[in-house]
C-alpha positions as CSV (number, residue, x, y, z in Angstrom):
1,M,33.5,-13.4,-0.7
2,Y,33.6,-10.4,1.6
3,I,29.9,-10.4,2.4
4,E,30.1,-13.9,3.8
5,K,32.3,-12.6,6.6
6,I,30.0,-9.7,7.6
7,N,28.1,-10.5,10.8
8,G,27.5,-7.0,11.8
9,P,28.6,-3.4,11.1
10,E,31.8,-3.9,13.1
11,D,33.0,-6.2,10.3
12,V,32.3,-3.5,7.7
13,K,34.6,-1.1,9.5
14,K,37.5,-3.6,9.0
15,L,37.3,-3.3,5.2
16,T,39.2,-0.9,2.9
17,T,37.4,1.3,0.4
18,E,38.4,-1.1,-2.4
19,E,37.1,-4.1,-0.5
20,M,33.8,-2.3,0.3
21,T,33.4,-1.6,-3.4
22,A,34.0,-5.2,-4.2
23,M,31.5,-6.2,-1.5
24,A,28.9,-4.0,-3.1
25,E,29.0,-6.0,-6.3
26,E,28.8,-9.3,-4.3
27,M,25.8,-7.9,-2.5
28,R,24.1,-7.0,-5.8
29,Q,24.8,-10.5,-7.2
30,A,23.1,-12.0,-4.1
31,L,20.2,-9.6,-4.4
32,L,19.8,-10.4,-8.1
33,K,19.7,-14.1,-7.5
34,R,17.3,-13.8,-4.6
35,A,15.0,-11.5,-6.5
36,S,15.0,-13.8,-9.5
37,I,13.7,-16.6,-7.3
38,H,11.8,-14.8,-4.6
39,G,10.8,-11.5,-6.0
40,G,10.8,-8.2,-4.0
41,H,11.6,-4.5,-4.2
42,F,14.4,-4.5,-6.8
43,G,15.4,-1.0,-8.0
44,P,15.5,0.9,-4.8
45,N,17.7,-1.7,-3.1
46,F,20.1,-2.0,-6.0
47,G,20.6,1.8,-5.9
48,M,21.3,2.0,-2.1
49,V,24.0,-0.7,-1.7
50,E,27.0,1.7,-1.5
51,A,25.2,4.2,0.7
52,T,24.3,1.5,3.1
53,I,27.8,0.2,3.3
54,A,29.1,3.7,3.9
55,M,26.6,4.5,6.6
56,H,27.5,1.3,8.5
57,Y,31.2,2.1,8.0
58,V,30.9,5.6,9.5
59,F,28.1,5.3,12.0
60,E,27.8,3.1,15.1
61,S,24.5,1.2,14.6
62,P,22.5,0.5,16.7
63,K,23.7,3.2,19.0
64,D,23.4,5.5,16.1
65,K,19.9,4.9,14.9
66,I,19.2,4.6,11.2
67,V,15.5,4.9,10.2
68,Y,14.5,3.8,6.7
69,D,11.5,5.3,4.9
70,V,9.0,2.8,3.4
71,S,11.6,0.0,3.7
72,H,12.0,-0.4,0.0
73,Q,15.7,0.1,0.4
74,T,16.5,-2.0,3.5
75,Y,17.8,-5.2,2.0
76,P,21.5,-4.1,2.0
77,H,21.0,-2.9,5.5
78,K,19.7,-6.3,6.6
79,M,22.6,-8.0,4.9
80,L,25.1,-6.0,6.9
81,T,23.3,-6.3,10.3
82,G,23.5,-10.1,10.8
83,R,20.8,-11.2,8.3
84,K,23.0,-12.0,5.3
85,D,21.9,-15.6,5.2
86,A,18.4,-14.5,4.2
87,Y,19.9,-13.1,1.0
88,L,22.7,-15.6,0.3
89,F,20.9,-19.0,0.8
90,E,17.6,-19.9,-0.8
91,E,16.4,-22.0,2.2
92,H,16.6,-18.8,4.3
93,Y,14.9,-16.4,1.9
94,D,11.8,-16.2,4.0
95,D,13.6,-15.7,7.3
96,V,13.2,-12.0,7.0
97,S,10.3,-9.7,6.0
98,G,10.6,-7.2,3.1
99,Y,10.5,-4.3,5.6
100,S,12.4,-3.0,8.6
101,N,11.4,-5.0,11.6
102,P,12.6,-4.5,15.2
103,N,11.7,-8.2,15.9
104,E,14.4,-9.2,13.6
105,S,17.2,-7.0,14.7
106,A,18.2,-4.2,17.2
107,H,19.4,-2.3,14.1
108,D,15.8,-1.8,13.0
109,H,13.9,0.7,15.1
110,F,10.4,0.6,13.5
111,T,8.2,-1.6,11.4
112,V,7.7,0.7,8.3
113,G,5.9,0.0,5.1
114,H,4.0,3.2,4.3
115,T,6.0,6.0,2.8
116,S,7.1,9.5,3.9
117,T,7.5,8.6,7.6
118,S,11.2,8.3,8.3
119,V,12.0,12.0,9.0
120,S,9.2,12.4,11.5
121,L,10.0,9.1,13.2
122,A,13.7,10.1,13.4
123,C,12.8,13.5,14.8
124,G,11.0,11.7,17.6
125,L,14.0,9.5,18.3
126,A,16.3,12.6,18.3
127,K,14.0,14.6,20.6
128,A,13.8,11.7,23.1
129,R,17.6,11.4,23.0
130,D,18.0,15.1,23.8
131,L,15.4,15.1,26.5
132,K,17.3,12.3,28.2
133,G,20.7,13.9,27.8
134,E,22.0,11.1,25.7
135,E,24.5,11.1,22.8
136,G,24.4,9.5,19.3
137,N,23.5,10.2,15.7
138,V,20.0,9.8,14.4
139,I,19.8,9.2,10.6
140,A,16.6,9.3,8.5
141,V,16.9,7.7,5.1
142,I,14.2,8.8,2.6
143,G,13.8,8.5,-1.2
144,D,13.1,11.4,-3.4
145,G,9.7,9.9,-4.3
146,S,8.7,9.9,-0.7
147,L,9.4,13.6,-0.3
148,S,6.1,14.4,-2.0
149,G,4.2,12.9,0.9
150,G,2.8,15.4,3.3
151,E,4.3,13.7,6.4
152,A,7.8,14.0,4.9
153,L,7.4,17.7,4.3
154,E,5.9,18.1,7.8
155,G,8.9,16.2,9.2
156,L,11.4,18.4,7.4
157,D,9.6,21.5,8.6
158,Y,9.8,20.3,12.2
159,A,13.4,19.1,11.9
160,A,14.6,22.7,11.7
161,E,13.3,23.2,15.2
162,L,15.5,20.5,16.6
163,D,18.6,22.0,18.3
164,G,20.7,18.9,18.0
165,N,21.9,16.1,15.8
166,L,19.7,14.8,12.9
167,I,21.0,13.6,9.6
168,I,18.6,13.2,6.7
169,V,19.9,11.1,3.9
170,V,17.9,11.9,0.7
171,N,18.3,9.1,-1.8
172,D,17.6,10.9,-5.0
173,N,17.3,8.5,-8.0
174,D,14.9,10.8,-9.9
175,M,12.1,8.2,-9.6
176,S,9.2,7.4,-7.4
177,I,7.6,4.0,-8.2
178,A,7.0,5.6,-11.6
179,E,8.2,9.1,-12.6
180,N,8.1,11.8,-10.0
181,H,5.4,14.4,-10.0
182,G,5.2,17.8,-8.4
183,G,7.0,21.1,-8.2
184,L,9.6,20.2,-5.6
185,Y,11.3,17.8,-8.2
186,S,12.3,20.8,-10.3
187,N,14.4,21.9,-7.4
188,L,16.0,18.5,-6.9
189,K,16.8,18.5,-10.6
190,L,18.4,21.9,-10.3
191,L,20.5,20.8,-7.3
192,R,21.7,17.7,-9.2
193,E,22.6,19.9,-12.2
194,T,24.5,22.4,-10.1
195,N,26.3,19.8,-7.9
196,G,24.2,21.1,-5.0
197,Q,25.3,24.7,-5.5
198,A,22.1,26.3,-6.7
199,E,21.0,29.2,-4.6
200,C,17.5,28.0,-4.7
201,N,17.5,25.0,-2.3
202,L,14.4,23.7,-0.7
203,F,16.3,22.1,2.2
204,R,18.2,25.3,3.1
205,A,14.9,27.2,2.7
206,M,13.5,25.1,5.5
207,G,16.4,25.9,7.8
208,L,18.5,22.8,7.3
209,D,22.2,22.4,6.6
210,Y,23.0,20.8,3.3
211,C,25.6,18.5,1.7
212,Y,25.4,17.1,-1.8
213,V,27.0,13.9,-3.1
214,D,27.0,13.7,-6.9
215,H,28.4,10.2,-7.0
216,G,25.9,8.5,-4.8
217,N,27.1,5.0,-5.8
218,D,30.7,5.7,-4.9
219,V,31.7,4.3,-1.5
220,A,34.6,6.7,-0.9
221,D,32.6,9.9,-1.7
222,L,29.8,8.7,0.5
223,I,32.1,7.9,3.4
224,A,33.6,11.4,3.2
225,A,30.2,13.0,3.3
226,F,28.9,10.9,6.2
227,E,32.1,11.6,8.2
228,K,31.6,15.3,7.6
229,V,28.2,15.3,9.1
230,K,28.7,12.7,11.8
231,D,28.0,14.1,15.3
232,S,26.7,17.3,13.8
233,K,25.0,19.6,16.3
234,K,22.1,20.7,14.1
235,P,19.9,19.0,11.5
236,V,21.6,18.4,8.1
237,V,20.5,16.9,4.8
238,V,22.9,14.7,2.8
239,H,21.5,14.7,-0.7
240,I,22.9,11.7,-2.7
241,N,22.4,11.2,-6.4
242,T,22.0,7.4,-7.0
243,L,21.0,5.2,-9.9
244,K,17.8,3.1,-9.3
245,G,18.4,-0.5,-10.3
246,K,22.2,0.0,-10.5
247,G,24.1,-3.1,-11.7
248,Y,21.3,-4.8,-13.7
249,A,20.8,-3.4,-17.2
250,P,17.1,-4.1,-17.6
251,A,16.4,-2.4,-14.2
252,E,18.6,0.6,-15.1
253,E,16.7,1.0,-18.4
254,H,13.2,0.3,-17.2
255,K,13.1,1.8,-13.7
256,E,9.3,1.7,-13.2
257,Q,9.0,-1.9,-14.3
258,W,11.7,-2.9,-12.0
259,H,10.7,-1.0,-8.9
260,F,9.3,-4.3,-7.7
261,S,9.6,-7.7,-9.5
262,G,8.3,-11.1,-9.3
263,P,10.6,-14.1,-10.1
264,F,12.3,-13.7,-13.5
265,K,15.0,-15.0,-15.8
266,I,18.3,-13.3,-15.0
267,E,19.6,-13.6,-18.5
268,T,16.7,-11.8,-20.1
269,G,14.7,-10.2,-17.3
270,E,11.6,-12.0,-18.5
271,P,9.1,-12.8,-15.8
272,L,8.7,-16.5,-14.9
273,Y,5.0,-16.1,-14.3
274,V,2.8,-14.1,-16.6
275,P,-0.8,-13.9,-15.4
276,E,-3.2,-14.9,-18.2
277,E,-6.4,-13.8,-16.4
278,E,-7.7,-10.3,-16.7
279,D,-7.5,-8.2,-13.5
280,F,-9.5,-5.3,-12.2
281,S,-6.6,-2.8,-13.0
282,D,-6.8,-3.6,-16.7
283,I,-10.6,-3.6,-16.7
284,T,-10.6,-0.2,-15.1
285,A,-8.0,1.3,-17.5
286,E,-10.0,0.0,-20.5
287,Y,-13.2,1.5,-19.1
288,L,-11.7,4.9,-18.3
289,L,-9.8,5.3,-21.5
290,K,-13.0,4.7,-23.5
291,K,-14.9,7.1,-21.2
292,M,-12.2,9.8,-21.5
293,K,-12.6,9.8,-25.3
294,E,-16.4,10.2,-24.9
295,D,-16.2,12.9,-22.2
296,P,-13.4,15.4,-21.5
297,A,-14.6,15.9,-18.0
298,V,-13.5,12.3,-16.9
299,V,-10.2,12.2,-15.2
300,A,-8.3,9.3,-13.5
301,I,-6.3,10.1,-10.4
302,T,-3.5,8.1,-8.7
303,S,-1.1,8.8,-5.9
304,G,2.2,7.4,-7.0
305,T,0.9,4.0,-8.1
306,P,-0.4,4.6,-11.6
307,T,-0.7,0.9,-12.4
308,V,-3.3,0.4,-9.7
309,L,-5.7,1.8,-12.3
310,G,-3.9,-0.1,-15.1
311,F,-2.3,3.1,-16.4
312,T,1.1,1.9,-17.7
313,E,3.3,4.4,-19.4
314,D,1.7,4.0,-22.8
315,K,-1.8,4.4,-21.3
316,R,-0.8,7.5,-19.4
317,K,0.3,9.1,-22.7
318,E,-2.9,8.1,-24.3
319,A,-4.9,9.7,-21.5
320,G,-2.9,12.9,-21.6
321,K,-4.2,15.6,-19.2
322,Q,-7.1,13.3,-18.2
323,F,-4.7,11.3,-16.2
324,V,-3.2,12.9,-13.0
325,D,-0.6,11.5,-10.7
326,V,-0.2,13.6,-7.6
327,G,2.8,11.7,-6.4
328,I,2.9,10.0,-3.0
329,A,0.2,12.2,-1.6
330,E,-3.0,10.3,-1.0
331,E,-4.6,13.1,1.0
332,T,-4.1,15.5,-1.9
333,A,-5.6,13.0,-4.3
334,V,-8.9,12.8,-2.3
335,A,-9.1,16.6,-1.9
336,L,-8.3,17.1,-5.6
337,A,-11.0,14.7,-6.6
338,S,-13.4,16.6,-4.4
339,G,-12.5,19.9,-6.0
340,I,-12.8,18.5,-9.5
341,A,-16.2,17.0,-8.8
342,A,-17.4,20.2,-7.1
343,N,-16.6,22.0,-10.3
344,G,-18.4,19.6,-12.7
345,G,-15.6,17.2,-13.4
346,K,-15.8,13.4,-13.1
347,P,-12.8,12.2,-11.1
348,V,-12.0,8.5,-10.4
349,Y,-9.3,8.0,-7.8
350,G,-7.8,4.5,-7.7
351,V,-6.0,3.5,-4.5
352,Y,-4.9,0.3,-2.7
353,S,-6.9,-0.4,0.4
354,T,-3.8,-0.2,2.6
355,F,-3.1,3.3,1.4
356,V,-6.7,4.6,1.7
357,Q,-6.0,4.4,5.4
358,R,-4.0,7.6,5.0
359,T,-7.0,9.6,3.7
360,Y,-9.6,9.3,6.4
361,D,-9.6,13.0,7.2
362,Q,-9.8,14.1,3.6
363,I,-12.6,11.6,2.8
364,A,-14.6,12.9,5.8
365,Q,-13.8,16.6,5.6
366,D,-12.9,17.5,2.1
367,L,-15.1,15.0,0.3
368,C,-18.1,13.9,2.3
369,I,-19.0,17.0,4.3
370,N,-19.0,18.8,1.0
371,N,-20.9,15.9,-0.7
372,S,-18.7,16.0,-3.8
373,P,-19.7,13.3,-6.3
374,A,-16.2,11.9,-6.8
375,T,-15.5,8.2,-7.2
376,I,-12.9,6.2,-5.2
377,V,-12.0,2.7,-6.3
378,T,-10.4,0.6,-3.5
379,F,-8.1,-2.2,-4.7
380,W,-6.9,-5.2,-2.8
381,G,-9.1,-4.7,0.2
382,S,-9.1,-8.4,0.9
383,V,-7.6,-11.3,2.8
384,Y,-6.4,-12.3,-0.7
385,G,-4.5,-9.0,-1.1
386,M,-1.0,-8.0,0.1
387,N,-0.1,-9.9,3.3
388,D,2.8,-8.0,4.9
389,V,1.8,-6.4,8.2
390,T,2.4,-2.9,6.8
391,H,0.3,-3.5,3.7
392,L,-2.9,-5.2,5.0
393,G,-6.1,-4.4,3.2
394,L,-8.5,-5.6,5.9
395,Y,-9.5,-2.3,7.5
396,D,-11.2,-0.2,4.9
397,I,-14.8,-1.3,5.6
398,P,-15.0,-0.1,9.2
399,M,-13.2,3.1,8.2
400,M,-15.2,4.0,5.1
401,A,-18.6,2.5,5.9
402,N,-19.1,4.8,8.8
403,I,-18.5,8.2,7.2
404,P,-21.8,10.0,6.5
405,N,-22.8,10.7,2.9
406,L,-20.3,8.2,1.5
407,I,-21.9,5.3,-0.5
408,Y,-19.6,2.3,-0.3
409,L,-20.4,-0.5,-2.9
410,A,-19.2,-4.1,-3.0
411,P,-19.5,-5.7,-6.4
412,T,-19.1,-9.5,-6.8
413,T,-18.4,-9.7,-10.5
414,K,-16.8,-7.7,-13.3
415,E,-20.2,-6.9,-14.7
416,E,-21.4,-5.5,-11.4
417,Y,-18.3,-3.4,-11.0
418,L,-18.5,-1.8,-14.4
419,A,-22.2,-1.0,-13.8
420,M,-21.4,0.6,-10.5
421,L,-18.5,2.5,-12.0
422,E,-20.6,3.8,-14.8
423,W,-23.4,4.9,-12.4
424,S,-21.0,6.5,-10.0
425,V,-19.2,8.5,-12.7
426,E,-22.4,9.8,-14.2
427,Q,-24.3,10.6,-11.0
428,N,-23.9,13.9,-9.2
429,E,-25.5,13.3,-5.8
430,Y,-23.1,11.3,-3.7
431,P,-19.4,10.6,-3.0
432,V,-19.1,6.9,-4.0
433,A,-16.4,4.3,-3.3
434,I,-16.3,0.9,-4.8
435,R,-14.5,-2.0,-3.1
436,L,-13.2,-4.4,-5.6
437,P,-13.4,-8.2,-4.8
438,G,-10.2,-10.0,-3.9
439,G,-8.9,-13.0,-5.7
440,A,-9.5,-13.9,-9.3
441,V,-11.9,-11.8,-11.4
442,V,-15.4,-13.4,-11.6
443,S,-17.3,-12.7,-14.8
444,D,-20.7,-14.2,-15.3
445,G,-21.6,-12.3,-18.4
446,K,-24.9,-11.2,-16.9
447,E,-26.1,-7.7,-17.8
448,V,-26.6,-5.5,-14.7
449,T,-29.5,-3.1,-15.1
450,R,-30.3,-2.2,-11.5
451,D,-30.5,1.4,-10.5
452,F,-27.9,2.0,-7.8
453,S,-29.4,5.4,-7.0
454,K,-32.1,3.4,-5.0
455,L,-29.8,3.2,-2.1
456,N,-29.4,0.2,0.2
457,K,-31.6,-2.2,-1.8
458,Y,-30.1,-5.7,-1.6
459,E,-30.8,-8.4,-4.1
460,V,-32.2,-11.9,-3.2
461,T,-30.4,-14.2,-5.6
462,Q,-31.9,-17.4,-4.2
463,E,-35.3,-17.7,-2.4
464,G,-35.3,-20.0,0.6
465,K,-36.2,-20.2,4.3
466,K,-34.8,-20.9,7.8
467,V,-31.4,-19.5,7.0
468,A,-30.5,-16.3,5.1
469,V,-26.9,-15.9,3.8
470,I,-25.7,-12.3,3.1
471,G,-22.4,-12.5,1.3
472,L,-20.7,-9.2,0.8
473,G,-18.4,-8.6,-2.2
474,T,-15.6,-11.2,-2.3
475,F,-17.4,-13.5,0.1
476,Y,-20.6,-13.7,-1.9
477,G,-19.3,-16.7,-3.7
478,L,-18.3,-18.3,-0.4
479,G,-21.8,-17.6,0.8
480,K,-23.3,-19.4,-2.2
481,E,-21.1,-22.4,-1.6
482,A,-22.1,-22.5,2.1
483,A,-25.8,-22.2,1.2
484,D,-25.5,-25.2,-1.2
485,A,-23.8,-27.2,1.5
486,M,-26.5,-26.3,4.0
487,E,-29.2,-27.4,1.6
488,A,-27.4,-30.7,1.1
489,K,-27.1,-31.3,4.8
490,F,-30.3,-29.8,6.3
491,G,-32.6,-30.5,3.4
492,T,-33.8,-26.9,3.3
493,K,-32.7,-24.3,0.7
494,P,-31.3,-21.1,2.4
495,T,-32.0,-17.6,1.1
496,V,-28.9,-16.1,-0.5
497,I,-28.5,-12.3,-0.7
498,N,-26.1,-10.0,-2.5
499,P,-26.2,-6.8,-0.5
500,Y,-24.2,-4.5,-2.9
501,Y,-24.2,-1.7,-0.3
502,I,-21.6,-1.7,2.5
503,T,-22.8,1.6,4.0
504,G,-26.5,0.8,4.7
505,V,-29.1,-1.8,5.5
506,D,-32.1,-2.8,3.5
507,A,-34.5,-2.5,6.4
508,E,-37.5,-3.7,4.3
509,L,-35.8,-6.9,3.2
510,L,-34.3,-7.7,6.6
511,E,-37.7,-7.2,8.3
512,S,-39.3,-9.6,5.8
513,L,-36.8,-12.3,6.7
514,K,-38.3,-12.5,10.2
515,K,-41.4,-14.3,8.8
516,D,-39.7,-17.6,7.8
517,H,-36.1,-17.4,8.8
518,D,-34.5,-18.2,12.1
519,V,-30.8,-17.4,11.3
520,V,-29.1,-14.7,9.3
521,I,-25.4,-15.0,8.6
522,T,-23.2,-12.4,7.1
523,L,-19.8,-12.8,5.4
524,E,-17.3,-10.0,4.8
525,D,-13.8,-9.9,3.6
526,G,-12.4,-7.7,6.3
527,I,-12.3,-7.3,10.1
528,L,-15.6,-7.7,11.9
529,D,-15.2,-4.9,14.4
530,G,-17.1,-1.9,13.1
531,G,-17.8,-3.8,9.9
532,F,-20.8,-4.7,7.7
533,G,-22.1,-7.6,9.7
534,E,-22.4,-5.6,12.9
535,K,-25.0,-3.4,11.1
536,I,-27.1,-6.4,10.4
537,A,-26.7,-7.7,13.9
538,R,-27.7,-4.3,15.3
539,F,-30.8,-4.3,13.1
540,Y,-32.0,-7.6,14.7
541,G,-30.8,-6.8,18.2
542,D,-34.2,-6.5,19.7
543,S,-35.7,-9.5,17.8
544,E,-35.6,-13.3,18.1
545,M,-33.5,-13.5,14.9
546,K,-30.2,-15.2,15.5
547,V,-27.3,-13.6,13.7
548,L,-23.8,-15.0,12.9
549,N,-21.2,-12.6,11.6
550,F,-18.3,-14.2,9.7
551,G,-15.2,-12.2,8.9
552,L,-11.8,-11.6,10.2
553,K,-10.5,-11.0,13.7
554,K,-9.1,-7.6,14.5
555,E,-5.4,-8.2,14.5
556,F,-2.1,-7.4,12.7
557,L,-1.2,-10.3,10.5
558,D,2.2,-10.7,8.8
559,R,3.2,-12.8,5.8
560,Y,0.2,-15.0,6.3
561,D,-1.2,-17.9,4.3
562,A,-4.8,-16.8,3.2
563,G,-6.1,-20.4,3.5
564,E,-4.9,-20.7,7.1
565,V,-6.3,-17.3,8.0
566,M,-9.7,-18.3,6.6
567,K,-9.7,-21.5,8.6
568,A,-8.6,-19.7,11.8
569,N,-11.6,-17.4,11.4
570,H,-14.1,-20.1,10.6
571,L,-14.4,-19.1,7.0
572,T,-14.4,-22.5,5.3
573,V,-17.7,-23.9,4.0
574,E,-17.5,-26.8,6.5
575,Q,-17.0,-24.5,9.5
576,I,-19.7,-22.1,8.4
577,V,-22.2,-25.0,8.1
578,E,-21.2,-26.4,11.5
579,D,-21.6,-23.0,13.2
580,V,-25.1,-22.6,11.6
581,E,-26.1,-26.1,12.6
582,K,-25.6,-25.2,16.2
583,L,-28.3,-22.6,16.0
584,I,-31.0,-24.4,14.1
């Protein structure tokens, strides 16, 4: 095998074109086996194998700096830069992350997991190079789906200002995670259809030189293109037409499904693990589709991740114009929702917690200052969500809970969630966000009749004394377990409270606890700094009430075990009881 002899880019340069083509297939076979066992980003990596080989043949990494957007296409790069064992041998599969990582290799320049960033980052590297009078190529790799992100377009706009080398490789496979959305894709299509010769060219219009490679999975053609632009003295776009999922028939045919895969059977493509439990995405889609049929003003919005709301291709067709995908443009999604709500529509924007971070300004400025009654549903905001350092969902509470006018709700069950969603969609007074619980869906079958318009009214679910346990969202169940353990150990039943509201305090209830409680504990599934618990602690700051806040330390975690993180943050039942015992 050729790939087994590659310990760095210098070894790639020793191969003939034919040998590199053969190595590309070896790499795909290794990627296929690894993905079938380990899972990972499938389609983007399969489409980028030849381009990655060609880049490392032509350029001099790490002196020439290659910056990958979103990192969904970095596996071949890692294989060619000294990390092949992590793709060839099962015992080493977890030696590398799924994203570019400077801690792994000098060939990686940034830890990147959010999209549309590579051009701007590369512009920075190029600017610093020029300021210091250094030489070398800077290459930004970006997929066509990522081009819809505002930062990508901002980066392209600035790139034209650079009076020096910058090479932007646009990997165009005519797909985002799902299908592309937005007007710029008509121009990419035109460029593909005219072999890059169309007079209308968005890259040239922005002041950039341009080169098109129709056969983006042909090593020889790619090498020729990269050699042409190497050491260029001005910014240039190399637009390559690739096939997402190339080399594996199911992935070529079903590109959306195979953007990312869990473990599967290579022979059939069937997943090895099919979840039997319902999830909040499916619950949301079912609710919204029913609501859409009843009310033409209801619209579901997503930003490049339609299945976060459960809208698979068939459901998107069923919803028709009442489903909107703005592409990878979270900021636009929030502003669009505000505009729809301001004009009498009923928008519901679904977004993963890690990506809602990109929308702070729009939530504050476009949504909340204007008090537009739109609904945002935040998914996977939890220690039990995604666990790569670039995709953590632990920071949305401090971010969103402190924006005026926004009502941020935390259901604990399916029933509570649907009641909150129904209320939010139908009310017209507030912008509302709903933070879905992490972990398995809890359904107790209890009808929820409370009026959520009576803001910041908590619910006492168990009357007690001495200790009050306020368990927010995901951690309400943990709070109940801890309360039961305290009763067993101390002989006194604690009060248990479901607060529902992240953004405010129930002053009346909290004040009443002073009569027969000595300790109040809060539990939240997110970082403590700036979080929910601090609001409770501040309320009791000038009183004799003792307050313990349980949550997560402010830190960047990477590929963590949720159980270990819970233990490290004193979030097991036993640890909670022990900490409370010290205060009573």
